[in-house]
C-alpha positions in Angstrom: 166.7 178.4 -23.0 163.5 178.1 -25.3 164.9 176.7 -28.4 161.3 175.8 -29.7 160.2 176.6 -33.3 157.5 179.1 -34.2 154.0 178.3 -35.4 152.9 180.3 -38.4 149.1 180.2 -38.8 147.8 181.3 -42.3 143.9 181.9 -42.7 142.0 183.5 -45.7 138.3 183.3 -47.0 137.9 180.4 -49.4 139.1 181.6 -52.8 141.6 184.1 -51.6 144.6 182.1 -52.9 145.8 180.9 -49.5 146.8 177.4 -50.9 148.8 178.4 -53.9 150.6 181.0 -51.6 151.3 178.5 -49.0 152.6 175.8 -51.7 154.8 178.8 -53.1 156.1 179.7 -49.7 157.3 176.1 -48.8 159.2 176.1 -52.0 161.2 179.1 -51.1 164.0 177.5 -49.3 163.0 178.7 -45.7 163.0 175.3 -44.3 159.3 175.4 -43.1 157.3 172.4 -42.4 153.5 172.3 -43.5 151.0 170.6 -41.2 148.7 168.5 -43.0 145.2 168.5 -41.7 142.9 165.4 -41.6 139.6 165.9 -43.4 136.6 163.8 -44.3 135.7 165.6 -47.6 136.6 164.0 -50.9 139.9 164.9 -52.5 139.9 167.1 -55.5 141.4 166.0 -58.9 144.7 167.7 -58.4 145.0 166.8 -54.6 147.3 164.0 -53.2 146.5 162.1 -49.8 149.3 162.8 -47.4 150.6 165.8 -49.3 147.3 168.2 -49.4 145.4 166.4 -46.7 145.1 163.1 -44.9 141.8 162.0 -46.2 139.8 159.9 -43.7 136.3 158.7 -43.3 133.9 160.2 -41.1 134.0 157.3 -38.7 138.1 157.4 -38.5 137.9 161.3 -37.9 135.4 160.8 -35.2 137.5 158.1 -33.5 140.6 160.4 -33.7 138.3 163.0 -32.1 137.1 161.0 -29.3 140.8 160.1 -28.4 141.9 163.7 -28.2 144.3 163.4 -31.2 143.3 166.9 -32.6 144.6 170.3 -31.4 141.7 171.9 -33.2 138.8 170.5 -35.3 135.9 172.2 -37.3 133.1 171.6 -39.6 133.3 173.5 -42.5 130.6 173.3 -45.4 129.6 169.9 -44.2 133.0 168.4 -43.9 135.3 168.0 -40.7 138.9 169.2 -40.6 141.4 168.4 -37.9 145.1 169.2 -36.9 147.2 166.5 -35.2 148.4 167.9 -31.9 151.1 165.3 -31.4 152.9 166.2 -34.8 152.7 170.0 -34.1 154.2 169.6 -30.4 157.0 167.3 -31.7 158.1 169.5 -34.6 158.0 172.7 -32.4 159.8 171.1 -29.6 162.6 170.1 -31.9 163.0 173.6 -33.0 161.4 173.5 -36.6 159.1 176.1 -37.8 155.6 175.1 -38.7 153.0 176.6 -41.2 149.5 175.8 -40.4 146.9 176.6 -43.1 143.7 176.9 -41.4 140.3 178.6 -41.3 139.5 181.4 -38.6 137.6 179.0 -36.6 140.4 176.6 -36.1 142.8 179.4 -35.8 141.3 180.6 -32.7 141.4 177.3 -31.0 145.2 177.1 -31.9 145.9 180.5 -30.7 144.6 179.7 -27.3 147.0 177.0 -26.8 150.0 178.4 -28.7 149.9 181.9 -27.5 153.2 182.9 -29.1 151.9 181.7 -32.7 152.2 184.2 -35.6 148.9 184.7 -37.2 148.7 185.9 -41.1 145.2 186.6 -42.8 145.4 186.6 -46.5 143.0 189.0 -48.1 141.6 189.1 -51.9 141.9 192.7 -53.5 138.1 192.8 -53.7 134.9 191.0 -53.3 134.5 190.9 -57.1 137.9 189.2 -57.4 137.0 186.8 -54.9 133.7 185.7 -56.7 135.8 185.5 -60.0 138.3 183.1 -58.4 135.5 181.0 -57.0 133.6 180.7 -60.0 136.9 180.1 -62.3 137.9 177.1 -60.1 134.9 175.3 -61.3 134.7 173.1 -58.3 131.3 174.3 -56.8 128.0 174.9 -57.9 126.3 178.6 -57.7 124.7 177.8 -54.5 128.0 176.9 -52.6 129.8 179.8 -54.1 127.2 182.3 -52.7 127.6 180.4 -49.4 131.5 180.8 -49.5 131.0 184.7 -50.4 128.7 184.9 -47.5 131.2 183.1 -45.2 134.0 185.5 -46.3 132.5 188.4 -44.6 132.2 186.6 -41.4 135.7 185.2 -41.7 136.8 188.6 -42.4 135.6 189.9 -39.1 138.1 188.0 -37.4 141.1 189.7 -38.9 141.7 191.7 -35.7 142.9 188.2 -34.2 146.1 188.2 -36.6 149.4 189.9 -36.4 149.8 190.5 -40.1 147.5 191.1 -43.2 148.7 190.1 -46.9 146.6 191.4 -49.7 146.9 188.7 -52.5 146.4 190.7 -55.7 149.5 189.5 -57.5 150.8 186.0 -56.3 154.5 187.1 -56.4 154.2 189.9 -54.6 152.0 188.4 -52.0 154.6 185.6 -51.5 157.4 188.3 -51.3 155.4 189.8 -48.3 155.1 186.3 -46.8 158.6 185.5 -46.9 159.5 189.0 -45.4 157.3 188.1 -42.5 158.9 184.7 -41.7 162.4 186.3 -42.0 161.5 189.2 -39.9 160.2 186.8 -37.1 163.3 184.7 -37.2 165.2 188.0 -36.5 163.5 188.8 -33.4 165.5 189.2 -30.3 164.5 185.9 -28.4 165.6 183.8 -31.3 168.8 185.8 -32.2 170.1 185.7 -28.4 169.8 182.0 -28.6 171.3 181.6 -32.1 174.3 183.8 -31.6 174.8 183.0 -27.8 178.4 182.5 -28.2 179.0 185.7 -30.1 176.9 187.9 -28.1 178.9 186.6 -25.0 182.3 187.1 -26.6 181.5 190.8 -27.7 180.0 191.9 -24.4 
């Protein structure tokens, strides 16, 4: 019997509120595990090494890449990001559900390997709202913000590669929809047949 866990891939254009949603989702008592990516970019003031990302040097990242340690890797806005393949396989094989917060480029690489992964795409309510969120963060100069807005259109073009779409207009409602997706996937036949094998055998 296949008792492996599920891999939930969550992607969104920069500024759509993906990180805030994922943090809230992990606090919702669903027993999810967050895959923490490796990156060469510098940490923001509120970020903690080992919790938000594994912040590493370009040399360390390149060595890990050469050793085949990444399930996927990508360059985004001049910085490199990668996902530990060993960690993902270990957790899923142990029956644990994983949340992978990742850009569309990386998501496509992961979906080729984990064909049963569940893809969730987060959208902002409008382009204007996206621009407002990017500006209010105060983390990027205007030129970078314009690049992110332009990239958003390209990222949205990959939306058909995902299984679910959530509009993040109000965080609480978007979080409710995410929780519903997780619970619905856990109620699928293949998982329930394994979980309640003894009951089903008794009743049949």
